[in-house]
GUNUMAR-882261 format. One record per residue: x negated, y negated, z of N, C-alpha, C in turn. Coordinates in steps of 0.001 Angstrom, whole numbers, padded with zeros to 6 digits, always signed. Last residue first. Example, Ala and Ser with C-alpha at 12.3 -4.5 7.8 and 13.67 -1.06 7.14 Angstrom:
<pts>
-012850+002250+007080-013670+001060+007140-012900-000030+007870-013190+005690+007800-012300+004500+007800-013200+003300+007800
</pts>
This chain:
<pts>
-069831+001110-170867-070950+000252-171106-070504-001062-171815-068619+003226-168635-068185+002276-169580-069267+001267-169684-068606+006674-167893-069415+005410-167895-069014+004527-169008-067163+009017-165884-066914+008148-167086-067748+006885-166973-067559+012211-164631-068009+010774-164617-067712+010201-165959-064648+014255-163842-065912+013980-164529-066285+012549-164514-062130+014824-162887-063239+015413-162180-064626+015110-162797-060531+013114-164410-060360+014462-164570-061628+015237-164031-062711+010487-163848-061557+010858-164508-061577+012372-164748-064398+007894-162299-064190+009317-162295-062802+009506-162893-066874+005437-163464-065597+005837-163006-065423+007321-163023-069072+002748-163614-069001+004218-163554-067673+004619-162934-068845-000048-165829-069157+000629-164702-069072+002158-164732-067135-002903-167101-068221-001945-167191-068328-001300-165860-063926-003490-168399-064772-003502-167266-065874-002459-167260-062312-003096-170654-063475-004066-170747-064410-004027-169536-061139-000578-169484-061238-000931-170882-062482-001874-170994-060168+002265-167605-060968+001080-167683-061193+000685-169155-056661+003253-167694-058083+003577-167983-058891+002249-168043-054733+002204-164883-054811+002766-166191-056232+003146-166375-054749+001535-162348-053416+001684-162843-053476+002280-164263-057089+003493-160269-056823+002464-161309-055338+002610-161823-057714+004178-156881-057053+004588-158122-056724+003437-159048-060873+004160-155364-059586+003453-155574-059028+003855-156926-063345+005259-154893-062134+006105-154625-060860+005440-154883-065619+003978-155544-065243+003901-154186-063973+004687-153853-065645+004222-158305-066613+005096-157504-066353+004981-156096-062187+004397-159340-063523+003769-159214-064401+004588-158315-060400+006708-161393-060710+006173-160053-062085+005456-160148-057616+007737-163207-058963+007189-163254-059181+006464-161924-055551+010680-163563-055771+009299-163203-057265+008945-163269-055088+013387-163960-055287+012573-165113-055603+011077-164844-056057+016094-162339-055685+014720-162025-056046+013845-163182-057062+018548-162827-055724+018363-163230-055224+016900-162981-059468+018726-161625-059437+018626-163134-058020+018344-163687-059936+016896-158714-059159+017906-159399-059226+017671-160910-061097+014872-157357-061975+015826-158010-061293+016807-158849-058944+013666-156126-059719+012895-157094-060578+013827-157871-057886+015537-154461-057029+015059-155519-057887+014372-156546-059937+016066-152555-059593+017108-153486-058787+016494-154715-062324+013475-152101-061038+014049-151806-060624+015015-152887-064729+012156-152556-064772+013593-152370-063356+014173-152113-064290+009491-152681-064351+010235-154014-064375+011746-153786-061957+008528-150231-063268+008818-150649-063249+009658-151949-059961+006682-149069-059749+007434-150405-061049+007774-151053-060763+005526-146852-059491+006241-146794-059266+007063-147996-063148+004148-147339-063209+005396-146610-061970+006221-146618-063611+001794-148614-063060+002828-149420-063073+004181-148647-064458-000634-147653-065425+000465-147578-064936+001672-148346-062148-002241-147768-063317-002439-148771-064276-001351-148804-060820-001700-145538-060431-000954-146687-061379-001141-147879-061517-003479-143638-062198-002225-143685-061903-001414-144826-059577-005679-143843-060983-005716-144354-061660-004330-144578-057267-005283-142460-057327-004808-143853-058677-004755-144380-057561-006458-140027-057515-005003-140084-057631-004452-141459-057372-009166-140767-058630-008709-140144-058726-007136-140216-054809-009491-141692-055888-009453-142659-057257-008878-142022-053200-009826-139453-053188-008511-140162-054382-008365-141192-054971-011468-136762-053963-011430-137901-054183-010171-138740-055154-011581-133252-055722-011242-134463-054614-011118-135551-054033-014302-131190-053897-012936-131654-054489-012782-133025-054093-016873-130150-055253-016154-130038-055193-014695-130698-051871-018591-130374-051804-017575-129296-053096-016725-129250-052437-020529-132259-051436-020870-131244-051392-019794-130163-054263-019623-134156-054668-020643-133282-053697-020971-132141-054654-016301-134841-053586-017282-134736-054046-018435-133757-057501-015370-136789-056787-015404-135503-055775-016529-135529-059071-015598-138962-058417-014349-138805-057718-014187-137459-058755-018760-140830-059483-017728-140045-058635-016550-139849-057352-020761-141856-057791-019714-142829-058683-018702-142109-056702-023093-140513-055800-021865-140394-056096-020832-141486-058094-025568-138862-058368-024581-139868-057648-023315-139666-057379-027082-136607-056861-027431-137871-057061-026462-139003-057820-026849-133821-057224-025737-134541-056699-026067-135885-058809-028290-131617-057829-028824-132649-057146-027832-133411-060770-027338-130013-059366-027010-129635-058381-027553-130619-063435-027822-130169-062860-026934-131115-061416-026567-130875-064241-029404-128035-063860-030059-129313-063464-029116-130397-062787-027611-125303-063715-028498-125911-063305-029054-127181-061236-025559-124431-061157-026748-123715-062076-027925-124254-059154-023015-125896-060335-023954-125993-060156-025174-125149-056920-021512-126024-057688-021509-124802-058861-022399-124811-057001-021292-129512-056223-020898-128296-057134-020721-127040-058342-021708-131791-058318-022857-130860-057637-022446-129491-060471-020066-133708-059404-019735-132737-059350-020863-131707-062396-018529-136194-061620-019757-135911-060460-019543-134923-063719-016317-137119-063580-016516-135676-062809-017686-135219-064234-016580-139820-063208-015615-139386-062775-015756-137897-065644-018074-141575-065044-018755-140336-063890-017820-139852-065084-015985-144385-065790-017213-143844-064953-017724-142594-065653-012584-144724-064582-013607-144573-065221-014758-143812-067349-010728-147202-067426-011422-145914-066421-012569-145889-068561-007929-148801-067494-008867-148640-067490-009457-147238-070618-006029-151093-070410-006731-149886-069247-007760-149910-071052-004856-153570-071215-004033-152307-071035-004742-151050-070396-004625-156864-070057-005453-155715-070135-004564-154476-070862-002967-158937-071989-003777-158539-071676-004459-157180-068288-001922-159650-069220-001149-158867-070435-001867-158335-065291-003130-159653-066619-003644-160006-067692-002945-159145-062952-002232-158656-063148-002022-160089-064508-002573-160552-062896-003286-156144-063133-001802-156297-063377-001439-157772-061977-005847-156459-063354-005674-156241-063802-004167-156467-059163-005411-156500-059854-005930-157689-061412-005548-157609-058777-004538-153937-058364-003669-155009-059146-004044-156261-059535-006827-152515-060246-005609-152304-060036-004657-153531-057542-008646-153350-058966-008958-153652-059780-007660-153613-055239-007452-152352-055425-007556-153819-056869-007807-154158-055882-007781-149554-055579-006446-150178-055794-006449-151667-056055-010476-149291-057296-009687-149098-057120-008213-149705-053326-011245-149917-054587-011774-150680-055758-010860-150549-051891-010016-148014-051765-009583-149501-052938-010056-150250-052708-011514-145748-053017-010077-145827-052945-009558-147254-051562-014006-146433-053011-013794-146196-053478-012362-146329-048913-013339-146443-049573-013757-147653-051054-013705-147595-048402-012643-143823-048314-011611-144834-048937-012067-146104-048893-015158-142645-049641-013994-142180-049592-012866-143223-048888-017699-145202-048240-016916-144159-049267-015785-143767-048418-019149-147842-049204-019532-146726-048622-018964-145483-048208-016644-150503-047591-017532-149475-048613-017928-148396-050139-016582-153448-049718-016010-152198-049178-017055-151285-051286-017703-155693-050330-016730-155838-049714-016171-154579-051866-021288-156056-052128-019959-155555-050927-018998-155734-053531-023971-157723-052251-023284-157363-052622-021820-156968-056161-025803-156241-055739-024834-157185-054373-024248-156719-057234-027511-154259-057187-028008-155630-056428-027138-156579-057151-028521-150922-056850-027533-151853-056660-028156-153212-057738-030350-148892-058525-030402-150137-058287-029418-151166-056995-028302-146162-057075-029648-146750-058113-029678-147865-055211-025301-146947-056466-025882-146459-056571-027265-146969-051748-024996-146318-052864-025138-147234-054047-025772-146481-050708-022842-143502-050573-023947-144490-051777-024186-145327-051094-020107-142482-049935-021052-142176-049691-022164-143182-053257-018728-143198-052105-017908-142727-050904-018823-142357-055436-019111-146084-054711-019567-144931-053507-018669-144514-058471-017275-146766-057080-017628-147247-056256-018075-146038-061698-016451-148090-060753-016722-147041-059384-017195-147592-065260-015749-148412-063949-015910-148926-062993-016223-147796-068663-015315-149123-067666-016181-148530-066313-016029-149168-070045-013368-150422-070538-013713-149110-069622-014731-148403-069670-010891-152239-068797-012009-151998-069089-012400-150528-072535-009616-153849-071729-009692-152624-070876-010999-152670-073965-007455-156157-073237-008642-155946-072518-008508-154602-077211-006236-157284-075883-006146-156705-075330-007466-156429-078897-006703-160468-078669-007069-159016-077307-006606-158602-079414-006525-163111-080010-005492-162340-079890-005820-160826-078226-008165-164957-079335-008725-164236-080019-007629-163392-076199-007895-167123-077046-006829-166642-078340-007358-165960-074216-009353-168339-075581-009867-168393-076618-008810-167893-071950-008004-167544-072375-007998-168955-073836-008481-169165-071813-008727-164866-072032-007285-165232-072584-007209-166723-071166-011403-165110-072408-011027-164464-072753-009602-164885-068610-011143-166311-069687-011887-167011-071100-011507-166506-067205-009842-164332-067416-009192-165708-068526-009826-166429-067235-011793-162456-067892-010533-162194-068156-009789-163508-065667-013789-163720-067111-014038-163224-067886-012770-163102-063236-012421-163947-063958-012824-165111-065425-013147-164804-062617-012068-161170-062807-010952-162073-063647-011263-163352-062180-014834-160576-063319-014095-159991-063600-012785-160811-059926-015290-162162-061090-016084-162280-062294-015377-161766-058022-013439-161230-058569-013203-162570-059867-014103-162820-057229-014557-158819-058196-013475-158781-058765-013195-160151-057123-018211-159387-056541-016862-159178-057633-015762-159205-059303-020720-157973-058272-020231-158881-057871-018796-158547-061055-022115-156292-061587-021570-157535-060478-021071-158429-059591-023089-154068-060636-023914-154741-060987-023474-156121-057909-021077-153395-057413-022477-153335-058347-023579-153887-059485-018806-153400-058452-019005-154415-057935-020438-154535-062814-018842-153020-061644-019266-152334-060607-019506-153328-065883-017289-153049-064645-017314-153756-063468-017629-152775-069405-017266-153543-068215-017787-152790-067025-017671-153610-071849-014708-153955-070853-015583-154516-069872-016073-153385-075149-013637-154539-074041-013864-153562-073069-014901-154102-076985-011048-155772-076297-012251-156171-075089-012441-155190-079882-009676-154401-078481-009695-154450-077946-011042-154923-082697-009905-154429-082058-008543-154523-080584-008585-154849-085624-011442-155822-084521-011377-154957-083741-010141-155247-088023-013312-157245-087847-012140-156477-086753-012145-155520-087850-014686-160528-087662-014870-159012-087365-013518-158381-088595-015079-163146-088995-013798-162461-088857-013997-160939-087628-017151-164563-088697-017483-163697-089163-016273-162901-085598-015893-165874-086689-016406-166669-087906-016712-165804-083889-015414-163663-084511-014228-164414-085680-014752-165206-083124-017999-162977-083751-017134-161959-084453-016001-162652-081795-018719-165349-083013-019451-164952-083815-018659-163925-079704-016949-165328-080620-016849-166394-081915-017545-166056-078335-018078-163107-079018-016770-162970-079914-016427-164110-077465-020521-164338-078208-020441-163044-078998-019219-163017-076028-019707-166584-077247-020568-166749-078107-020538-165536-073982-018319-165259-074936-017647-166105-076211-018476-166387-072744-020484-163980-073105-019285-163222-074266-018550-164005-071905-022029-166101-072919-022534-165119-073551-021401-164327-070078-020281-167320-071290-020822-168065-072342-021405-167162-068237-019730-165317-069142-018733-165705-070303-019232-166512-066799-021254-162988-067539-021848-164180-068608-020792-164581-065786-020060-160766-064841-020608-161729-065497-021281-162891-068018-019439-159292-067221-018353-159850-066227-018843-160926-070181-020923-158103-069539-021348-159362-068793-020132-160074-071592-020742-155828-070139-020815-155678-069403-021153-156981-074495-018694-155081-073751-019643-155873-072329-019672-155578-077351-017521-153556-075951-017768-153349-075499-018921-154291-079299-014784-153307-079298-016020-153991-077787-016366-154140-080638-012713-150728-079433-013146-151460-079591-014540-151981-082789-010086-150038-082677-011507-150305-081489-011806-151155-082811-007661-147489-082424-008000-148879-082219-009534-148973-085526-006503-145469-084341-007264-145641-084048-007520-147090-087941-005338-145090-086782-004408-145362-085485-005230-145659-089769-007342-144499-089854-006685-145718-088746-005745-146040-089840-009964-143102-088789-009004-142959-088756-008241-144292-092175-011451-143568-091686-011350-142171-090660-010165-142065-092604-011174-146295-093742-010999-145367-093177-010707-143971-090230-011789-147578-090871-010498-147771-092001-010162-146797-089852-014361-146568-088924-013301-146265-089553-011984-146393-091837-015788-147812-091835-015715-146410-090937-014575-145904-091043-015534-150494-092335-014992-150056-092365-014844-148516-088707-017058-150509-088653-015542-150645-089933-014963-150268-089773-019651-150232-088788-019119-149174-088814-017529-149277-091265-019695-152593-091903-019824-151311-091039-019302-150057-089207-019534-154428-090266-018535-154365-090995-018536-153103-087658-021889-153962-087048-020503-153718-088132-019430-153644-089516-023760-154839-089081-023810-153413-088559-022374-153080-089631-023116-157525-090870-022978-156662-090509-022927-155198-087068-023718-158222-087496-022360-158258-088785-022188-157460-087148-026606-157980-086205-025796-157258-086658-024353-157159-089237-027338-159859-089314-027672-158427-088389-026802-157525-087937-026420-162216-089188-025855-161773-089456-026119-160342-085647-028020-162294-085508-026605-162116-086815-025939-161664-086913-030561-162569-086071-030232-161367-085908-028742-161140-088093-030296-165091-088945-030480-163922-088155-030149-162643-085932-030212-166746-086685-028936-166561-087612-028971-165330-082875-031685-166466-084297-031893-166277-085076-030590-165922-080347-029401-167836-080851-030766-167370-082404-030716-167155-078835-027259-168388-079637-027800-169461-080130-029220-169089-076865-027843-165565-077084-026979-166769-077801-027761-167881-078823-029448-163054-077579-029216-163758-077867-028364-165002-080159-030131-160009-080325-029252-161166-078975-028931-161796-081447-033097-158382-080413-032129-158664-080646-031374-160020-083173-035035-157683-083773-033692-157666-082657-032677-158000-081934-037660-157651-083040-037354-158539-083361-035882-158725-079972-038462-155786-079568-037761-157033-080756-037170-157768-079156-038912-152408-080215-038887-153416-079766-038044-154613-077380-038810-150267-077059-039727-151434-078070-039609-152577-079793-038201-147719-078385-038212-148059-078083-039321-149230-083081-037438-149103-082138-038108-148109-080711-038108-148651-083343-034397-151095-083843-035632-150522-082882-036232-149432-082682-031914-151908-082589-033004-152925-083303-034289-152423-082552-029125-151215-083587-030074-150703-083721-031236-151703-081545-027454-154235-081477-027716-152845-082629-028621-152426-079318-026602-157045-080624-026854-156438-080404-027056-154939-076685-026098-157680-077427-027258-158337-078655-027620-157666-075995-023878-156216-075720-023907-157624-076455-024990-158423-076291-022903-153558-077304-023739-154197-077239-023805-155708-075017-021867-151227-074250-022549-152334-075200-023469-153146-077798-022088-149260-076317-021840-149197-075622-022591-150287-080921-020267-148874-080121-021467-149347-078670-021035-149407-081531-017423-148914-082459-018488-149014-081775-019713-149705-080017-015088-146873-079684-016142-147949-080696-017218-147881-080813-011868-146064-081256-013301-145795-080935-014101-147117-080032-009059-144189-079842-009843-145329-080243-011241-145059-080928-008270-141653-080856-007253-142740-080734-007869-144125-083006-009994-139254-081904-009939-140268-082019-008792-141231-083677-009152-136012-084202-009151-137352-083083-009075-138333-083721-009725-133256-082557-010131-134091-082992-010186-135544-085624-009535-131204-084712-008392-131487-083554-008710-132329-087197-011806-130980-085996-011750-130156-085196-010433-130341-089085-011331-132992-089518-011189-131680-088282-011151-130670-087457-011843-135242-087971-010553-135021-088361-010298-133640-086974-014579-134824-085830-013675-134830-086383-012212-134588-089575-015569-135140-088847-015764-133858-087709-014777-133732-089905-014807-137887-090811-014288-136777-090160-014377-135415-088078-016481-139067-087940-015005-139123-088801-014302-138055-089129-019032-138458-087815-018632-138024-087642-017129-137964-091645-018821-139818-091524-019049-138362-090283-018570-137795-090790-018507-142463-091661-017520-141802-091463-017607-140308-089378-020920-142880-088779-019702-143113-089468-018597-142337-091519-022812-142435-090198-022845-141676-089554-021451-141707-093353-022116-144363-093733-022078-142946-092482-021991-142114-091912-022536-146790-092546-021234-146538-092733-021144-145002-091217-025159-146531-090161-024236-146515-090699-022812-146288-093794-026321-146504-092890-026522-145400-091818-025452-145399-094792-025790-149065-095456-025296-147889-094537-025299-146660-093010-027323-150509-093116-025888-150733-093769-025195-149619-093586-029892-149554-092290-029293-149266-092201-027750-149494-096099-030363-150596-095964-030219-149213-094615-029593-148725-095269-030630-153369-096177-029548-152867-096107-029286-151374-093488-032815-153145-093050-031517-153612-093955-030370-153252-094138-034602-150011-094059-034500-151479-093686-033056-151860-092187-035588-147197-093056-034722-147826-092911-034825-149369-090322-037105-145789-091549-037820-146245-092498-036970-147032-088302-035268-145023-088052-036210-146085-089246-036997-146632-088351-033616-142891-089048-033157-144101-089084-034232-145229-086695-034599-140881-088170-034473-140631-088992-034075-141790-084190-034275-142037-084713-035644-141838-086260-035611-141647-083818-031927-144723-083829-032240-143256-084541-033528-142993-082162-032919-147665-083374-032479-146985-083344-032789-145601-078867-031984-148584-079825-032972-148142-080938-032421-147320-076905-031164-150507-078105-030394-150230-079214-031314-149727-073804-031267-151329-074603-031841-150268-075768-030912-149984-072321-030080-153328-072332-031511-153333-073210-032116-152267-072572-027273-152775-072878-027849-154081-073017-029408-154161-073941-027568-149468-072998-026894-150400-073301-027660-151730-074909-027422-146089-075376-027544-147416-074354-026821-148403-074228-029088-143060-073750-028180-144069-074383-028484-145487-077505-030217-141786-076025-030170-141784-075614-029154-142835-080193-030224-142201-079681-030430-140816-078200-030291-140687-081127-027488-144284-080639-028825-144119-080297-028986-142601-081232-024719-145003-082361-025652-145323-081922-027140-145288-079487-022738-144374-078968-023879-145098-079996-024878-145535-079696-019256-144359-080493-020498-144283-079790-021593-145034-078016-016925-142937-077733-017903-144002-078483-019149-143757-078392-013469-142340-078777-014844-142011-078642-015779-143158-076558-010857-141397-076808-011631-142611-077110-013097-142196-076926-007864-139869-077064-009265-139653-077467-009958-140857-074992-005012-138979-075907-005631-139864-075809-007124-139744-074679-003702-135547-074065-004368-136841-075215-004946-137674-075201-002759-133071-075326-001903-134196-074652-002411-135494-075287-004596-131031-073983-003854-131236-074057-003071-132475-077752-005747-131283-077546-004784-130179-076215-004014-130268-077178-007395-133553-078041-006191-133735-077908-005258-132562-075576-009321-132268-075126-008575-133502-075938-007281-133688-077243-010308-130249-075963-009663-129914-075505-008750-131136-079203-011433-131814-079550-010306-130974-078333-009524-130618-077765-013560-133004-078339-012483-133802-078700-011259-133000-077253-015169-130711-076202-014584-131478-076614-013391-132333-079948-015911-130128-079085-015361-129186-077975-014525-129812-080845-016994-132592-081550-015867-131960-080671-015179-131004-079135-019197-132904-079011-017986-133840-079685-016805-133253-079883-020867-130896-078527-020399-130941-078414-019165-131762-082527-021418-131683-082265-020826-130395-080886-020197-130281-082199-022570-134181-082831-021331-134132-082564-020662-132799-078821-024016-134258-080281-024058-134411-080880-022743-134197-075756-024725-135021-076556-023511-135049-078082-023753-135388-073958-026771-135052-074646-026543-133749-075665-025425-133872-071555-028138-136382-072934-028118-136741-073788-027993-135465-068991-028520-135668-069316-027189-136058-070760-026993-136349-068579-031173-135237-068510-030359-134081-068902-028930-134373-068467-032211-137883-069686-032376-137086-069693-031461-135858-066089-032278-139321-066906-031051-139360-068163-031063-138436-064770-034625-139017-063937-033450-138976-064825-032159-138830-066706-036631-139305-066219-036402-138006-065367-035052-137893-069441-035689-141520-068166-036333-141218-067530-035877-139958-072888-036003-140562-071697-035158-140952-070387-035833-140653-075015-037306-139613-074599-037589-140973-073462-036832-141478-075232-036477-137030-075214-037897-137240-074829-038225-138660-075596-033758-137125-074292-034253-136647-074144-035746-136916-078246-033457-137835-077164-033263-138817-075883-033820-138423-079581-033877-135422-079674-034843-136467-078582-034675-137482-078725-031357-134409-078414-032621-133629-078548-033809-134649-079640-029416-136119-078206-029700-136173-077903-031050-135360-082118-028949-137915-081935-029758-136685-080539-030263-136635-081587-026691-139694-082960-027087-139250-082889-027854-137929-079168-024188-139259-079461-025475-139625-080912-025797-139111-077801-021080-140310-078868-021731-139562-079162-023057-140129-074940-018818-139954-075701-019853-140684-076779-020493-139701-074324-015421-140141-074495-016500-139291-075342-017549-140008-072276-012492-140528-073092-013555-141193-073188-014755-140180-072268-009055-139941-071883-010352-139497-072824-011358-140037-070900-005850-140802-071856-006925-141036-071318-008297-140539-068992-003976-140420-070368-003542-140152-071401-004665-140335-065621-003217-139333-066594-004181-139827-068084-003645-139503-063869-001408-138136-064435-001081-139369-065496-002051-139938-062908-002049-135682-061956-002189-136836-062633-001944-138180-065178-001935-134083-064151-000908-133914-063158-000865-135050-066245-004319-134853-066949-003082-135229-065957-001923-135135-064550-006061-133588-064456-005991-135101-065244-004793-135589-065201-005504-130858-063890-005216-131370-063864-005122-132917-067777-006267-130510-067471-004869-130267-066157-004542-130886-067487-009006-131029-068363-008212-131901-068024-006692-131687-065771-009921-128983-065277-009868-130451-066097-008981-131275-064970-008687-126096-066176-008920-126827-065780-008753-128287-062395-008500-125029-063425-008984-124173-064687-009313-124942-059258-009252-125933-060459-008788-126608-061699-009322-125761-056135-008475-124519-057347-009239-124451-058465-008544-125168-053271-007874-126574-054183-007441-125612-055470-008206-125632-051506-008573-128679-051641-009467-127520-052549-009057-126394-051567-007070-130842-050520-006767-129890-050558-007592-128684-053891-007699-132215-052570-008066-132853-051345-007858-131910-055970-008875-129513-055697-008059-130686-054250-008401-131205-057389-012151-128775-056495-010971-128483-056358-010174-129775-059540-014521-127273-059204-013625-128415-058386-012436-127992-059694-017671-126198-059173-016396-125813-058767-015522-127002-062234-019994-125648-061311-019406-126592-060948-018022-126129-064052-021386-124024-062951-020693-123369-061903-020152-124398-066343-022489-124950-065215-023447-124775-063976-022729-124337-067915-020231-125333-068277-021256-124263-067181-022247-124020-066595-019110-127501-066618-018459-126239-066969-019452-125128-067150-021005-129520-065848-020765-129011-065831-020101-127748-070032-020745-129493-069391-022062-129004-067950-021855-128710-070238-018127-130562-070765-018506-129166-070201-019792-128661-068886-018290-133082-068528-017469-131990-068989-017929-130616-069672-019670-135334-069239-020488-134237-068747-019720-133069-070239-017676-137232-071333-018610-136788-070967-019405-135581-069328-015347-138507-068966-015640-137069-069804-016757-136416-068262-014232-141386-069168-015236-140867-068549-015631-139490-067642-010682-141592-067268-012068-141622-068386-012916-141037-067319-007640-143411-067304-008368-142129-066996-009810-142278-069087-004956-145044-067834-005770-144838-067838-006444-143502-070818-003226-147393-071003-004109-146243-069713-005038-146143-071763+000093-148388-071010-001160-148606-071005-001921-147277-074043+002354-149887-073655+001608-148754-072873+000363-149071-073121+004882-152184-073789+003665-151888-073202+002904-150750-072173+007231-153058-072405+007183-151644-073177+005873-151303-071872+006882-155778-070825+007347-154996-070935+007126-153512-074360+006099-156694-073321+005108-156652-072159+005567-155709-075728+008573-156496-076192+007380-155751-075131+006332-155658-074249+010086-158194-074186+010359-156760-074633+009211-155975-074858+008919-160668-073521+008856-160213-073417+009101-158714-077629+009467-160677-077180+008081-160688-075773+007985-160132-077486+012282-160840-078163+011598-159717-077718+010162-159596-076172+012614-163225-075497+013090-162076-076110+012405-160792-078078+011640-164908-076812+010944-164895-076078+011302-163542-080086+013522-164504-080367+012175-164169-079045+011356-164012-078800+015826-165463-079198+015836-164035-079458+014324-163639-078451+015070-168144-077261+015359-167258-077631+015276-165785-081111+014834-168966-080240+013667-169044-078974+013880-168073-082006+017412-168621-082607+016386-167825-081696+015118-167839-080440+018747-170461-080254+019038-169031-080862+017935-168130-081429+017556-172783-080001+017395-172426-079804+017755-170933-084005+018511-172671-083891+017062-172605-082389+016798-172180-083640+021193-173037-084203+020706-171789-084015+019247-171595-082636+021266-175632-081752+021614-174524-082256+021126-173222
</pts>
């Protein structure tokens, strides 16, 4: 009997921990400073002027802001295509200033190390120009020193990160070499030497994070949501190497990755593997006017303000069925050409959360806060009622039926239901 009581108490403790687990919602606002400097005019949905966007999004329920960091963006602009080079400006001085504003406003700060002079993604992981002469051993020392120094500067500036991505969309490794280099890429079941090299770099970056920011959570970021076999091979490799990190970060764009069921399948796959890590969607987005250039997948939503809002509503509803997911971030949320006098005035990107033609906030911005689940908390009388036959996620969202294949902790008839 004592053992049964102990098990029940332990289960109740676990359930309570999940019920009140912190969630993080917001956006990547890496270009905010440059938009402001170029005169962009931000307005709320009714056309009223927003004097400070960080203050405003916090008022709308956001609690986390993501910012990227390049090693030497001046050199990065020289190798970046013309459409994107104007966005490559975030050096350590820029990030310290913006990071301090984030922290001064009581928001969580997610720092995204690109470990490149320009955008790093699955097809571009170019080593910074000043690091290209280093051998693998020297490169391990360099990534440690660089990471440590940047974090110490941020600490001294009052901009200590709460989350740190050690690499951006590093599904196939990072620091490959000069632009166009193929030798150091990591593919599924490919060169074991490349994987060892890659993981050693991640370990050194993570070591610096633990030393400089011991309270920060380390995120390892992949965008292979549409390729679960690659995703699992990647995180199996991290597990085998006993890599020290806290959170699995994912990118998900329906126009590149596919329908919501694709992401749900990826999350189910990760949950079934039981890596013991929380998951964050560190990048997502959807257009409010027309397709993003390069779109490859058919989509379920109109390219409209209402379609954009419906996308995030449905995404959040789906994520609520996955208890491991505790973070959601909209990428390039601050995109706004209205009032700009510089090179950001083109307004080609219409998957941000402001209308480029008038500067007004779009409906999806206000919907983001529902990810926190505050409007239907698990403590509401209806959810706890023994007469309520519905099933709810731990964040309080009502399911259309009983959970079947989705693993997690749920509430039904006032009792905890655990699906393994």
